[in-house]
N, C-alpha and C positions, 0 to 999 in steps of 0.2 A: 419426742420428735422435734428436731430443730428445723426452721425454715431455711431454704437455700438462699443465700444472700444474692440480691440483684446487684450486679456491678455498676449499673448506671443510676437508677433512681434512688437507691438507698443512700448513696454517698453524695449525689449532686441533684437533689430534687428540683432546684431552681433551673438547672440546665435541661432536665427532663421536661419541665414545663414548656421550655422553648420548643422542644421536639414535638410535644403534643400539639402545640399551636401551629406548627409548620406542617404536620402530617395531614394528608388527604384534604387538600384545600377545596376540592370540588365535591366532597361528601360522598364519594363513591362507595366506601365501605358501609356507611350508614344507610345509603339507599338500597344496597344489596341485602343488608340485614332486615330492613323494613319489609322488603319484598318477600323474603323467605320466612320470617317469623316476627310479625309486627307485635310490639309490646304495649300498644295502647290499651289502657285499662287493666293491665296485667301486673304481675309481680316480677321484677327484674333483679337478678343477682349479678353483681360485678365482682368476679373473682380476681384477687390481686389488684384492687382498685387504686393502689398507690395513694397519691394525694387527693384522690376523688375527682380528678379532672372531668371524667365523663358522667359522674353521678347527676349533676344538674340537667344534663341532656336527657338522660333516661327519665328523670323526674317530671319533665315537661308533659309527658304523655302517659307514663305508667301510673298505676294505682299505688304501688309501693315499690321502693328501691332499697336493696340491701347491698352495701359494699363490704367486702371481706378482704382484710389485708393483714399479713403476719408481722410487719415491722412497726413497732409502737410509735416511733416519731411520725411515720406516714399516716398511721391511724389518727393521730392528733390533728394533722394537717387536713385530712379528709373530713373529720368532724367539724373543724373550724369552717371549712369551705361550705358545708351544707347545713350549718346550724339553723338557718332560717327556712329550710325546706322541711315541712312537716311530714312529708311522705318518704323521707330518706333516713335510713339507719346505717351506721357504720360499726362493724364488729371486728375485733381482733380474732384472726383465725387463719388456717391454712387450707389449701385446696384439698389436701389429703384427709382433712378432718373438719369439714365445714360445720360451723356452729349454728346449724339450722335443723328444723324438724324434717321428717320424711315428707315427700310430696308437697313442698311448700313454695316452690317458685315455678314460673312459667317460661322465662327467658333468661339464659345465662350468657354473659359476655366475659371473655378472657382474652386480653390483648397483650401478647408478649409476657405472659404470666404463668410460669410453671409448665404449661402444656406444650412440650417440645417434641412430642412423639414418644418413642420408646423410653420407658421409665416412668411415664405419667399414669400408669394403670391405676394406682390408688386414687388419684384425682378423678379419673373417669368413673370409678365405682361410686364415688361420692355424688357425682352428677346423676348416675342411675338412681341413687337414693332420694335426692332432693327435688329433682325435676318431676313435675306432674305429668300425667298422661296428656298428650296434646301439646306439650311444651317443646321448646327448641333451644339447643345450646350452640354457641358460636365460639370458635377459637381462631384468633388472628395471629399469623406467624409470617416470618420472612419467606420469600420464594428465592432461593439462591440460584435458580436456573436461568433467570432472566433479569433484565433491567440493570442500570448502572449500580444501584446500591446492592443488588443481588451479586454482582461480580465482586464488589468490595467485601461483602459478607463472606463469600466463598473463599477469597484469599485470606481473610482474617480468621475464619473458623473452618479450616479444611476438614476437621473431624466430623462436621455435620454432613451426613449422607442424605441428600434430598430423596433418593429412591427409597431408602429405608424408612424415612419419615412418611412418605406417601403410602408405602405399603402398610405401615402401622395404622394410619387413620382409616384406610380402606378396610383393613381386616376387622376394625372395631365398628364398622357400620357408618362411618362418617363420609360426607360428600364434600367436594371442593368447588369453590368459585374463585377463579383467578381474577385479581383486581389490580389494575395499574393505579396505584394510590398517589404517589408523588410526595415530595417534600417541597415546600416553598417558604423560605425564611425571609425575615425582614432585613437581614444584614448578613454580610459575609462572615462577620465575627461570630454570629449565632450559629451559622452552619458549621464553621470550624470547631466550635466548642462542642456541639452535639456529636459530630463525627468522632471526636476524640474520646467521648464517653461510650460510644457504641462499638468501636473497633480497637483491637490491640494497637499499641503505639506505632509500630512499624507500618502496619496496614493502614492506619489512619493517615499518617504522613504521606504515604504513597498515593492514597486516594485523593487527598487534598491537592497534592502537586499535579495531579492529572486532570483536575476539574476546576473550571472557573464558574463564577456567578453564584447565585443564591438558591438555585433550584436543582433538584435531583430527581430523575425518573426512578421510581421505587415500586417494585411489584411485591404484592403479598398474596398469601393464600388465606381465603376465608373458609375454614373448615366448619361444617355444620351437620347437625343431626336432629331429626324429629324424634320425640319420645312417645 
């Protein structure tokens, strides 16, 4: 089984770092997650952790944090980022075959990582296996039905059917929290670079030509399920 390449972070992790820093400047996603399934003193699994950007955040309050990432160069970067954090472990692995024992984690975080609705059933079965009773899983994904970035995404990826995605999650027992997250970059150059790794070339140039400044209103869906 081979991992599905990520077109953004795999090839340009330095630009994806800019995106992570710009995303959700007011911490709305984090606040919603904490309200729904607090990770204080618990074991957190970050699926598709990339360079480990969020691992230190979970480590501040969690008892143990495990990051799982399929791409070896990103695994190395995540390990380097967290080498001084005694409660963080980074493992090479995929969402469809998590390298973890049964019933071993309490809170799962997956942000733009594999879980895009239809087709991710193997990953959901793995969550059923590894999440303890009383645990919570979170999946963060784009909402193409609203916001400026949502319109850009819809034009760039017309094959994504928001109704089919919503139906998929609902049928699998997940609930949704709509969040206006936002992007706030420190420079126009950073915004332009990130837009160009997130959208196909024609859609990226159209979006940039229609938008000024360094901020973008950006809506996401926080899908969640208690186990």
